[in-house]
N, C-alpha and C positions, 0 to 999 in steps of 0.2 A: 530164083527163089528156091530155097530148100524145102523139103517136105514139111508140111504143117502138122505139128504134133501137139495135142492137148496134154498138158502136164497134170495128171490126175491128182497128185499130191497138192499142188498149188491150188487147184480147183476145190478140193475138199477142205483144205485149210482156210481158204477164204469163205467158203460157205459156212463152216463152223464159226468162224469169227463174226460173220454177219448175223447169224442166228443168235449169237450170244450177246448182242446189243439189244436191250429192250426198246421196242418202238411201237407201242400201242398207239392207235389212231389219235392224233393230236399231240404226240410227243416224239416226233420223228427226227428232231434236230441232232441228237447224238449219233444216230446211224448215218445221217447226212454228212456229218463231219468225217466219219470213216470212209464213206464213198468218195468224198472230196479228196482225201489223202490218197486213196487207192488209184483214182483216175489221174491225179497229179503225178504219182509215181510212174504211170505209164507214159507220161509226156503229153497227155491230152490237154487241149485248151479247156479249162474248167471254169464254169460259171456257177455262182451261188445265187439262188433266188429265195430270199426270205419271204415266206408266205404270210406268216403271222408268228407271234411269240411261240417258240418251241417247235416250229414247223418250217421246213425248207426243202426246196428241190435242188438237185445237183445235176448239171448237164456237162458232159465231157465230150469233146469233139476231137476225133482223129481225122485230120484234114487230108483229103485226097488231092489230086492234081486239078480238080475243078472241071474235069471233063465228063463226069458221070453223076448220077443221082445220089442223093443222101439216103443212107439206110439208118433208121432209128431203132434202137433196142430200148424199150420202155418197160420199167418195172416199178411198182409202188414199194415204198419203204416200210409202211405200217403193217401191223398185225391186227386182226380182228379181236384178239383176246390179249390180256396182259399176262396170263399164266397164274394170276392170283385168284381167279374165279374158283369158288368151292369145288366145282366139278373137276377142275384141272389141277388143283394144287398138288396132288400126289402122283401125277403122271409125268415122268421125266421128259418124255418126248414132246410135251406141250408147255415147256418152260423156255424162257429166253436164256438157255444154257445148252449150247450145241454140243453134240458128241457123235462119234462114229462108232458103229458096232456092226460086225459081220458084213462089212461092205455097204452099209447104209448110213445116212446122216439123219440124225434126229434133232428136233428142236423147233420151237415156235417160229413159224414163218418159212421153214425150209421149202415147203411146196407152194407157198403163196406169199411173196415172190422172191424171197431171198436166195433161193437156189438158182433161179433164173438170172438174177443180178450177178451172182458169182460166175455163172456160165458166160454171160456177156463179156465180163472182164477177161476171163481166161481165153475166150475166142480171140479177143484183140491181142492179148499177150502172145498167143500161139502164132498169129499172123505176123506180129512184129518180130518175134524170134526167128521166123522163117524168112524175114527180109521182104515181106510183101509190100508192094506199092499199090495204092488205090487210085482209081479214077475219080470216084465220088467220096464224100465224107462218110464216116461212121459216127453216129451220135448215140451216146448212152444217156438216157434220161432216167434218173433215180428220183422218183417223185413222191411227195407227201400225199397220203390218202388215196383211197379208192372210192369209187362213186357211191357205194352203198351207205357210207357213214360220213361223208364230207359235204 
C-alpha cells in the first residue's frame, strides 16, 4: 500500500457540493440522491432506504475480506434550519449555498453534519487510492433526520 493522502481539493469540493443541496428536516431526498451517486462512484455497494415521502437513508458498504469488524461512519443529511428563517436570510454562511473563503467552508450544515459526510467519503477515497485492503467492512450511513426533530 502506498502512502494514504487526503486530497484537500476533493474534500472541499464535495463539502461545498453537499452544503449547496437544501435538506431541511423532512426533505432530505435530494441530498440522499447526491450521496447515492457519490458512494456508487466509489464502487461501494449502495442501498437506498425510503423512509417516507421526501426522506431516505443511503448506506454504502466497502467490503473487506470478512476477517474483521465493521466500522460505521454515520451522519445525518438534514439541517435544523432552511436558511429562509428571517434571522438567517441575510447571512450567507447560513444558506444552502456553500462557498470557500480564506481556507474555510461556509454554508448551512457544514458543521452538522455535511462536513463529516464529506470527510467520510474522502477517507475512503484516500484509502482506495493508496491500494488499501480491509479485513472488515466500512459502512457509510447517510441518514434522514436527527433525533431532536424526527
